[in-house]
C-alpha positions as CSV (number, residue, x, y, z in Angstrom):
1,M,101.6,132.0,143.3
2,L,105.1,130.7,142.1
3,A,102.8,127.6,140.9
4,V,100.3,129.8,139.2
5,L,102.8,131.1,137.1
6,E,104.8,128.4,136.9
7,E,100.9,126.1,135.5
8,A,99.9,129.3,133.0
9,I,103.4,129.0,131.6
10,R,102.5,125.7,130.7
11,T,99.7,125.7,129.4
12,Y,101.2,128.7,127.2
13,Q,103.4,126.6,126.0
14,R,100.9,123.3,125.6
15,Y,98.1,124.8,123.3
16,A,100.7,128.2,121.9
17,C,100.3,126.7,118.3
18,A,96.3,125.1,119.4
19,H,93.9,124.8,116.5
20,D,91.6,122.9,118.2
21,L,88.7,125.3,119.9
22,H,89.3,123.4,123.2
23,G,93.0,124.7,123.0
24,A,92.4,127.8,121.3
25,T,90.6,128.8,123.5
26,L,92.8,127.5,127.2
27,R,95.4,129.6,125.1
28,T,93.5,132.6,124.7
29,Q,92.3,133.0,128.1
30,V,96.0,132.7,129.1
31,E,97.2,135.3,126.6
32,E,94.6,137.3,128.3
33,W,95.7,136.9,131.7
34,F,99.2,137.7,131.1
35,A,98.3,140.8,128.7
36,S,96.4,142.4,131.6
37,D,98.1,145.0,133.5
38,D,95.6,144.7,136.3
39,C,97.4,144.2,140.1
40,D,93.8,144.6,142.5
41,W,93.5,140.8,142.3
42,L,95.8,138.5,144.6
43,F,96.5,136.3,141.6
44,S,96.8,138.7,138.4
45,F,99.5,138.2,136.5
46,V,101.3,141.6,137.1
47,A,100.3,140.8,141.5
48,I,101.9,137.8,141.5
49,C,105.1,139.0,139.1
50,D,105.7,141.7,141.6
51,A,104.8,139.5,144.5
52,L,108.1,137.3,143.2
53,G,110.0,139.9,142.6
54,L,109.7,140.2,138.8
55,E,109.1,142.5,135.4
56,S,106.7,141.5,134.7
57,S,107.5,143.0,131.1
58,Y,110.6,141.0,130.8
59,V,108.5,137.4,131.5
60,R,106.0,138.8,129.1
61,A,109.0,139.1,126.3
62,G,109.8,135.3,127.3
63,I,106.1,134.7,126.4
64,G,106.6,136.0,123.2
65,R,109.4,134.8,122.4
66,L,108.2,131.2,123.7
67,R,105.3,131.8,121.0
68,E,106.9,132.4,118.2
69,R,109.4,129.3,118.4
70,A,106.6,127.3,118.9
71,E,105.5,129.4,115.6
72,T,108.7,129.0,113.7
73,A,108.6,124.5,114.8
74,R,105.0,124.2,113.4
75,R,106.1,125.7,110.4
76,R,109.0,123.7,109.9
77,E,106.7,120.3,110.4
78,A,104.5,121.9,108.2
79,R,107.2,121.5,105.5
80,R,108.1,117.9,105.9
């Protein structure tokens, strides 16, 4: 379960600012997985957080900060 969460976070980091179809699709899928409140499926975001003793809202807030940082970095690069 930890590996699934780690891979989702890595994928999100990798494609947070993607504009190509593949990257944007992966980002959207991961965002939907993070946003889902489903706890019935064993590998849902909420079920994994519960199993690992993590507060899902805290992890979601961290994911939001990752996106903000990526957007800030992208804007800085665009200005150069």
